[in-house]
N, C-alpha and C positions, 0 to 999 in steps of 0.2 A: 443397683444402676451400675453398668459397667462402663468404663472408661474407654473411649476411641483410641486405637493405637496409632500414633502420629506417623508410623513407619506404612502401615496400611492405607492411610490418607493420602501420604506422598505417594505410594504406588499407583493408587486410584487417579490420582491427578497427573500423573505421567503418562497413565494409560487412555486418559480424556486428552491430553494434548496431543499424543501420537494420533488417535483416532481422528482428531480436528484437521491435524496435518494431512492424514490421508485423504480427506474430504476435500482439500485444496490441491494438493498434488496428486496428479492422477497419470497413470500410464507407465511405461518403461523407455526411459529413465522418466522419475516423476518429476512432472513439470505442470505450470499452471498458467493460462490466461485469466486474469482478472480485468474487468472493466469498472473503472471507475466512475461514478456519477456524483461526487460530493462537492463538485464545483461550487455549487449555490452558497455553501457555508462560508466560502474565501471571497467570492468575486459577484454573488447575486446571481441573477438569471444570466445564463450563457448560451451562445450559438449552439444550436441543436438540442439543448436538454431545457429550454423555457417551461415546458410543460413535464414535468420530472416523471410524474406517473405513467407518460406516453412513451417517453424515451426509454425508462427502464424495462417496461413491458415488451418493448421491441427489441432490445438487448437481451433479455431473459429469453425470449423465445428462441433466440438464435443459440442458446446453449453455451456460454463460455464457462468456464470452470468456477469462476466466482464474480461478485459484484460489489463493489465499494459503495457503501453507503453512510449517511450520517444518521443519528437517531430520529430526527424528523423525517429525513427522507425514508427510512425503513416504515414509518407509519402511512405515508402516503403512496407507497408502492404496494403495499397491502397484499392482497390475493396472488397477484402475479409473482410475487418472491415467496410465499409461503406454497404454493403448488410447484415452482421450478425446483430442477435438481441443482441449480446452480449454489454453490457455498456463498454464505454472506461474511465480507469482512466489514468490520465495526470502526468507523472512525471515531477516535477519542478526544480530538482536539482542533484547533482553529488557529489560523494567523492571517493578517490583512496585508502580507507581503506583495501580492499580486495586484491589489487593488490600486486605482489611479483616478484621476479626473475628479469625480464628484467626492469620493471618500478615499482619498490616498492617506498611505502610512504616515503617522506624524505623532511620535517617531516610529510606529510599528508595534504590533503586540503578537504574544502568543498566548492561548488560554485553554485549560482544560474544558471541555464540554460534554464527557461521559466517562462511563468506568467502566472495569471488566466486570462487574456484577450485572451491569446493565447489558454487557455483549452476552453475557451468560443467559441470561433471559430471553434474549431473543435468537437464540441458538446460533450465534455466530461462530464460524469456523477460526476466524482470527480478529485480533483487536490490532488497529494501527495507530501510531503516532509519531510526529515530525520529532527529529532532532535538529536544533539549529545552531548553525555553526559560522561564525564570523559576524555576527550581529552587531558586534560595535558597544553591546552594553552588558556587562558582566553580571548585573542583576538578572536580567531576561534570561540568559544562557543558565545560570544557577538555578533559577526556578524551574527552567525547562528540565534540567538533568535531575535535580531532587524529584519531580514528579515522574519522569520516566523510571526512575529506580523504584518507586513505590508502585507504580503498574507493572513492573518486571516482576516484582514479588507477587504482587494479587494475581497477575496472569497463571503465575506458575502455580501458587496454591491452588487455584481454581481449575486448572488444566485447559487454559485457553493459550494456545500459540501467541506471541507477542511479536508484532513486525515494526519493525522502527524504518522510518524514512527520514534519512539524514539530508537536512536541506542547506545547502553550500549558500551562503550569504556575504554580500559585501556591503556593508552598512546594514540596509534594509531592503536591499536588492537581491534577486535571487541571481546566481552566478553558476549556471550549469556547466560552463565549460572548465571550469576548475576542477581537473580531474585529481590533483593532489590533495586538495581539501576534502574532495568527496572520500578518497582513501583514509584520510585522517579521522572523518567522521564514522566512516564504517567500522573502523577499529575501536573506536570509542564506543559505538552502538552495541557491540559485540560483547566488551567489556561490562557494559551496563547490564547484559544478559538477554539480548533479543533472540529470538527462534527463528527469524526472517529478518532479511535486510532488502528494501525497497531503495534501488538506487540510480544515478543517472549513468549513462554509458556516454564517455567523450569520445569515442571511436578508436581508442587506443586498445585493441586486443591483448596484446600480451601483457599489458598493464593490469587490465582486467581479471585475464585469467590466473594472475598472482593474487591479486585481490580475492578473488572466489575460493582459491585453495587456502587462502590464509583464514577466510571468514569461518568456516566450519559450521555454516548454517546456509540454507537455502538463498540464493540471491534473485530476486525479481529487478527488471529493468523499469524504470519510471517511463513512461510514454513520453511524456512533455506535450509543449502546445503544438497545434495542428501545424502538419509538416507541409512546406510550400511544395514539395515535389514527392509525391507517395512511394515512388519506386526507391528513390534515395533512401526515404525512411524505412521503408521494408527492408533494404539491404541493409541499413545500419541494425534494426532489431536482429535480423538474421546472423549478422556478425557477432552480436553480443551472446546471441544462444550458443553459436560454435565456440565461444571463449568460456563458456561455463555456467551462464545465467540459466536459472532454472524456470525461467517463463517472463511474463510481462505483465505490468500494470498499465493499461491503456484507457484515456479517456477520451478527450476531444478528438482523436484520430481514429476513433470508432463511431462517434455520433455527430461530429460537426460536419457537415457537408457531405456526409459519406453515408451510404445506404448501410443502418447497422447490422443486418442480416449479413451482408457481403463482407463488411469489414471483420466482423467476428469470426466468420469461416475462414477468411483469408489469414488471420492471424492463429487461429486454432491449428491451421494446416502448418503454419511457420513453427508454432510452440511445439505440438507434438509429431508433426510429419517430416522434421528436418533432422532426424537420427541418421 
């Protein structure tokens, strides 16, 4: 029996990682539009995606570069996903920081719900997880950091790109407008070893361009809650692309109150046609 050469295994994992990145980031320059429909894990049924399979099928038919789903969501979408050319982004974790009313955070939690080997089994191009910052509980932050470090190593060994989504918090409430906290968390995420960053854009193009230049990995912009003014929203996303973002991860601004096909085509043009 011959022993496997660790250097060969490492190089094969690196090839797999690059292959999967190429499935996500397409065109020249390499960019991606990812449509996220994993909201049910955090918020339960959300407007526009109450019937997940129906929403995901409509989105996939429009042909985004990728779709972001939970383990259970993948099973429910089924054939629409397996026959699509869109890549899969696999959600590894959950949090309840967005919930209110019937199931409010008290005091809030973060929890792993998937694993990189499971992402490999479903042929995911990328695995994604939150990085919590500003929670107000060092124990929660430590548990989150430790798990991200484990997942980073596992993803690298398996050849799966690891996307980290910094989530700026104030206590247990998301604070999307805190650009400085986003920059701190972005740096922490790259030090942990992520391959892709998924970040909020606060409108400061100069600061964001500096962040992108320092990151050394592709940066995708979080789409956020449904925008009150779509033109303002699209202009903000266009500014982020102009400042160096490698694409967008958009959820409610695709499926909530907007025709998904129209929204996907609009955003694909913004991402890939704004050179």
